[in-house]
Each structure stands twice: as C-alpha cells, then as structure tokens.
N, C-alpha and C positions, 0 to 999 in steps of 0.2 A: 060307358066307354070301354074302348079295348084297353087291354092291359099294355100295349106298345107305348100309346097315348098316354096312359095313365103314367108311366114311369117319366114321361116328357114334362110334365110338370113341375114347376120349381118348388111346390112342398113335398113332393113325395120324398127325395131324399132325407132330409128333415123328419119326415115323420116317419120313417124306418130306423132312424138312426135314434130318436125318442123312445119309439118302442123297445130297442135292444138296451137301451140304458135304463129304461124302467125294468125290465126283467132281470137284468142284470146286479139293480141295487136290489130288488127284492129277495134274488138267489144269495146274496151276500147277508141281507140282515136276517133272512131265515135259513140260514145255511145249514143249522143243526136237525130242524126239520125236514128241511130236503133233504139230508144227506140220512135221516132216519126212513123217511118214506121211501128210499130208493132202496136200505137196506133190507127193509119190509119187505118189497116187493121181491127184490132177488133171492131173499132168502127160502122162498117157495122151491128155487131151482139152484139152491146152495150144493145138492149132489153132482148136479149136472156141470156146475161152474168148477167143484172141486177135480172131476175127471176130464174136464177139458184141461185144466192146470197139469195135472198128473200127465195126460196124453202130451203136453206140451213139452214138460221134460223130460219125459222119457223118449221123446222125437230123436233128437238127436243120436242118443246111443242106438237106436233101431237104424237110422240110417246109415250110421258106421257099420253095422252089422250085416247089413244089406248091401253095401260098397265093397265089403272086405270077405267077409266068410263065405256070404250067400250070389254072389256076383255071378256064379257059373250057372245059378239054376236057372232054366229055360223060362218055364211060365212065371210071371211076372206076379200072379196072386200067391202060388206057393211062396216064392220069395219074400214077399211083404209078409205073409203070416209069419215065416219061419223067424224072420228077425224081429216081429216084434214080441213073439213067443219069447224069443231068449234075450231080449231087452227086459221084459218084465222079471223073467227069472233071474238074471242078472240082480237088479234091483230087491229082489226077494231074499236073495242071498246077501246082498251087502247089509241090508237091514237087520238080517237073523244074525250074521258075525257082529256087526255091531251090539244087537243086545245082548248077544251070547257073550260078548264082552265085555262090554259096560256094567250091567247087571249085576254078577257077581260081585265085580270090583266095586259098584258103589254099596252092596250088602256089607262086603268086609269093611270097606271107609268106612260106614255109618256103626258097624258095633265097634272097630277100633276108636273111632271117637268117642264113642261112648262109654268105652272101656278107661281110656287116658281123658276124660270129662274132667275129673280134680284136677288133674296136671295141667289141662288145659287153662281152669280157671286160676290157677295159680300163677302161671303165665301171665295170664289178662289181668291179674290184680298189680305182678311185680311191673309189669310195664306201666299201668296208669299211675303206680307210686312213683314209677323212676320219673315220669312226665309230668308230675305234681299235679295230677288230676284227681279233684277229691269226688270220688263215688258218692259220698253223702248227698251233694248237691245236683247231681246226676238222677237220683235215685234207683241206680242198679247195684247198690251195694249189697241187698239180700238177693237179687238176680243172680249176681256172679260169685257169692260166696260160697257155694260149693255146689255138685252135681244133684244132690236131692233137691236143693231151691231151685235148681234148673228146671228138674224132671216136674216138680210141684207145679210152679209156673205154667210150663207146657199142658201138663195134665188139666189145670183148671181152664186153660185157655181152649182146649179141645173140648170139655164139657159144655162151655159157655157158647160154642160157636157149633155145637153139633148139627143143629138144622141146616146151616149152610153149606157144613162138610157135606152132609149127606145129598144135599141140592147139588153142589159141585160135583159129586163122585157121578151122581144120575147123569147131568149133562156129560161129563165127560164120556160115560158110557155109550151114550148116544150119538156122541161124535165120532168114538172109535167103529162101531156100527155105520155110520155114516161114510166115513172117509173109506170103510172097507168096501162098501155099496160103492163108491166114487172108483174106489180103483179097479175093481173089475168091469164096470163101465167104460174106465179108461182103454182095456184092453180094443172093447170094440169101436170104438171112437179111432183108436190109431190102426187099427188093421184095417178102418173102412175111410182111411183119411184121405186116400186118390179119390174116391168115388164122391166123397164129400167136397171137396175141392174142386170137383170137375161142375158140380152140382151147384155151388156157389157161382163158379166163373159164368156159368151160362146163366143167372140169375142178373148178375153184375151187367152182363151185355144187353139183357133185354130190359134193365131199367136205364141204365147211362149210355147205351150204345157202345161201340164196338173200342174206338178210338180213346173216348173216354175211361172206358173199363180197363182198357192196355195202361193209360196212365196208372189209374188207380193200383192196378195189381204190381206196376213198378215200384210205386211208393210203399205201400204194405209190403212187398218183397224185402226193401231197404229196411224198413221199422222192424221185421222179423228177423234179420240179420245181425241189426244194432243188438236188440233185445236178448237172442239167443246167443252170441258171441258172449254177451255180459256174465248170462248164467252159467254157462259152462264154463268160462274161466274163472269166474268168481267160486265155484265149488271147486274146481281144483287148485284155486288159491288156497283157499280154505284148509284143503287135504293137505299141502304142503305144509302149510304153517303148522298143524296138528300135530303132523309124522314128524317133523322136524322138533316141536316141543316133546313130544315123547321121547325121542333120540335122545334129548338133552338130558331129560329127568330121568330116562335109564342110565346113561354115563354118570351123571354127579350122584345118584342113589336119593333123587327124592321122592318123597311118599305120595300117593293119590297120583300115580303117573297117569292111567287111564280117565280119572273123572276130570282132572285138571286139563288135560290134553283135550278131551272132548268138548269143554266149556272152552277153551280159547277157539277151537276150530269152529264152533258153533257162532261164538260172537264174532268172528273175524268175516263171517257174512253179512253181517252189518257196517254198512259204510261209513268212516270217519270217526265214529263214536264207539263202535262195537268192540276193537282191539282194545280200547281204554278201560270197558267194564269187562270183559275176560281176564285182563290182568288183575284188576282189582278184586275181582272173584277169586281168581287164584291165588292171587298174592296172600290173602286173608284165608283160604284154607290152611295153607302151608305156615302162615303166622302163626295159628294155634297150635302148631309143631313146634318150628323151633324159629325165631327172627330170622335166623342166618340163612334158611329154606326161601322165605318169602325173597332177601335181599336178593341171592342167586338166582331166583324167577324171575324177579324185574327186572333185573340188569340182562338177562338172557332176551325178555320180551322184549325191552326198548331194542337191544341189536338187532333182533330177526324183524321189529314191525319196519324198522330203519331199511333193512335189505329187503323185505316184502314192499314197501311203498316207492323205494326208489329205482329197485332193478328187475325184481319178479312181475309185479305187476304191468308196469311199462313194457315187458317183454312180452306179456301174454295180452293184453288188450291191444297194443299197436296204437295203429291211428284211428282205430274205428270209434271211440269214443273221444276224441280229440278235443275236448271242452276243458275251458279253464277251472282250478281248483275254486274259485270264487263260487262259480255258478253249481259246482256239485254241492257246497257249503250251504248254498242258501236253496238250493233243491231239497236235500235231506232234511232242513230247519223246517221247509213249509210243507214238505209231504209228511213229515211225522206231526205237525200241529193238526194237520188236515184228516188225514188217515192213519193214524198211529204207525204201528210196525210196517204194515204192509207197505205204507208211503215211505218209511225210509228205505225199507229192502229193493224198492222201485224206483227210488229218486234219483238215482244215477243215469239208468238208461231213460228213462222218461225226460230226463233233462237234454240229453243224447239226442232222442228224438225230434223235441222241441227245436234245439240247434238244427238239425238236418233242415226240418221244415222251414225255419226262418231261413236258411242260407241257399236252400234249392228250390223254393217254392215262393215263400211270402215275399223274401228281398228282389228276386226278379221280377213277379208279377206288378209288385209297385215300381219298379224299373220301368217295366212296359208300359204301365199304366200312365207314366209322367210323361214318356216319350210320345206316346199318343196325344197326350194334353198338346207338348210343346207343338207335333206336327199340325194339330188344327189350330192352334193360336197362330202359326205361321201361314197354314192356308189361309185365315181370316184376313191377317193383316195384307198378304200377297192380293186378296178378293177386294180389300178396302182400298188397296191403292193401284187396282190393275189398269183404268184408263190412263193416269199419269204415268205410269212405269211405261205403259204402251208407246206414247208418245216420245217419253225420254228414249226408248230403245230404238225407236225409228229415227229420231235424230243423230244418235250416235253413231246408227248404221249408215247413213247419209254421211258424214264426217269422214266415214275412213277413207282413203287412197282409190281405193279400189272401185267404191260406189259413186265417187263423185262425179261429175259431167266434165268429158274434155273443153279445155278452153282454147278456141281457135289460136288466139296470140301465142299462147304457151307452145302450143303444137307447131307453128311456125318458127 
C-alpha cells in the first residue's frame, strides 16, 4: 500500500496521535531516566559542547573587533583570525584581572573574618538575645559560643568528610583541565566558523531543499539573535550592577567591597531570584561586621534593583524579548525544576523563542490550516448544491430585463 493512500485512511491520524501520546507519557513518567541517559551520552562530548558554548559567547566580541578594528584588512581569512585572537586575549585579560583583584581581597577578607571571629560571635549572640531567641533550643549555643568552638566544629566536619573533599577536589581538577581543553578548542571552532557554517548550509540544502533550507536559516537566525542579545545584555547589565554596588560601598566605606560586589554581579545573572540571593548573601556578610552596614547595603540594593528592573533592562533589551512577566516567572520555575541552574539561566531566552515560534510559525500555520478546511467545506457544499444552484442562477438570469424576450404588444 502506498504511503499516500495510507494517509487517506480514517484510522491513520488517530494512530499517529495515539503513538505520540504514548511516547509523551513514557517520557514524562520516566523523565529522570531519560535525562540521565541523555546526560550520560552527552558526557562523552562534554569538552566539545563546552568549546561550542565558549565560542558562541566570545563570537559577538570577535564580530565587534572584526567590524571595527580590522575592517580595513583586505584578506577575510586574516581579518577573521586577528579578530578571534584579540577577542580571546581580551577574555583572558578580563579573567586575569578579576582573579588578581578578587583572590587577594578574598584572602584578606578570610583573614579579617578569622581575626574578628570572636567579635562576630558576640554580635550574633547579642542579636539573638535581643530577638529573644533561645540558642539552647536551637542547639547552636556551643557552636557560636567562641571562635575556638567554631574552629573545632569546622575541623571535625572536615576530618569526617575528608574522602568526599578529596573526591570533590579531584573532580574540580578534572573540570579545570576539561575547561582548559575546551577553551583551546573553542579558538579553532570560532576561527573556522564561516567554513563550518557554509558546510552546514550545504548539508541543509541537500536534506531539506533550497526553499525549506532558507526558511530554516531565517528561523535559526532569529533564534540566534534573541539568545545572543539576551546573553550580551545580561552580562553587561550584571557588570553595571556590580560596578554601581562597588562605587556605593567605596563611598560609604563598607568592608568586603570586591567580594560583595562580585557576589552581587554574579547572582544578578540569574533572572528573578538571583538579585534576592545576592542581596541576602552580601547582607549576611556585612551583618557579621555591623548591622547598620547590612541595612545600608540592603536599602541601596533595593533602590539599585528597582532602577535596573524598570529602566536599565528595558532600555537594553528593548522589544526583542517582548514577553510578559508571568511567562518569564513560569519559565524560570519550570526550567529550574527540569534542568537546574542551566534551566534558570536560559529560561528567559527559551520563553522568548517559544513565543516567537508560536506567534510567527505555529499560529499562522494553524490559521492557514483552518482556512483550507473552511475552503474545502465551502467547495463541498457548492458541489452538493450544484444542480439546484445552476437552475436558480439560470432562472434569475432569465428574469433580468435585458434577458427577457420582447412582448409585441408592449413594443407597439
């Protein structure tokens, strides 16, 4: 039986729908197993995937250098290589600057924290006493009684979990080496981006044909623009928030300037809940020094996040991600539950892409499909009422004045 004749059978669409429903049901009830299998499979390609991610993130910077600094270079290959090298050198310089700035400050903060630990414990005890919280009922009285008790507890905790710490350290070392390999591989991927894109375009034309390939490239280009714009402006927004927080802390004279500002900038990358988490962590760090430090920091954070949410982000993102806050919140919750931190970070562009697919692809397709169905129904009705319609049309035409035969008496 031919495939075309098979599709015309009445049971064919019901069978396809039942198969899709069964597959979806199995996928949902065995989601953890499916996710584990997919994660295990893609684990073999982790360095390549990480290299693709790095190359994608660095690509806008390389394109900027290519269109500004090296636009007068005649040979396109040399222009591409120079822009890629300068982009990766800029990223390395930025990472080195951050590490050189943060590591000494972090070390100094730890030393200051350890030196003032007894004072912090007294402050915490006094605060709990003012709040009328009984530390005996919470079983933390021995833990916060002095710095020696705290250090003893931490030492015991480390000794009891030494195997896990060693395993975590080895895993961290493997990840650092893996990211280093991915970083080197991403340079080659970005340098060969045009060649890879040309090969992929030829493959799409060979598989889908020219027209469908062009439509697919337009669709992917739009999705890339949405994701690219979100990543670039989200990084820029976090940088602005971190710098503004550092300037405020420097003016007021708050301690742990670099550490707190870095925490605020990093958690600002997480949509919806990230600024809240960064404010809580920064406020807790400052609370251990002086309560009014934490109060001043939290008041400024509320003002800064209000300005960021209602002015800076709308100016940056514009109408590219024109989606409602409700869908963003739903996307963040669902993405976090399904894929963890990665799902939270990519929730907003994913929702924007789904909205774009619905508005410009799915909804027009459904409307065209409905119009075709209505046209078919109208044609069937016309065909069924064909003979009667033809007779009525003929009689109506005969009754027209210009088509009636002339009456001799009326003519005389």
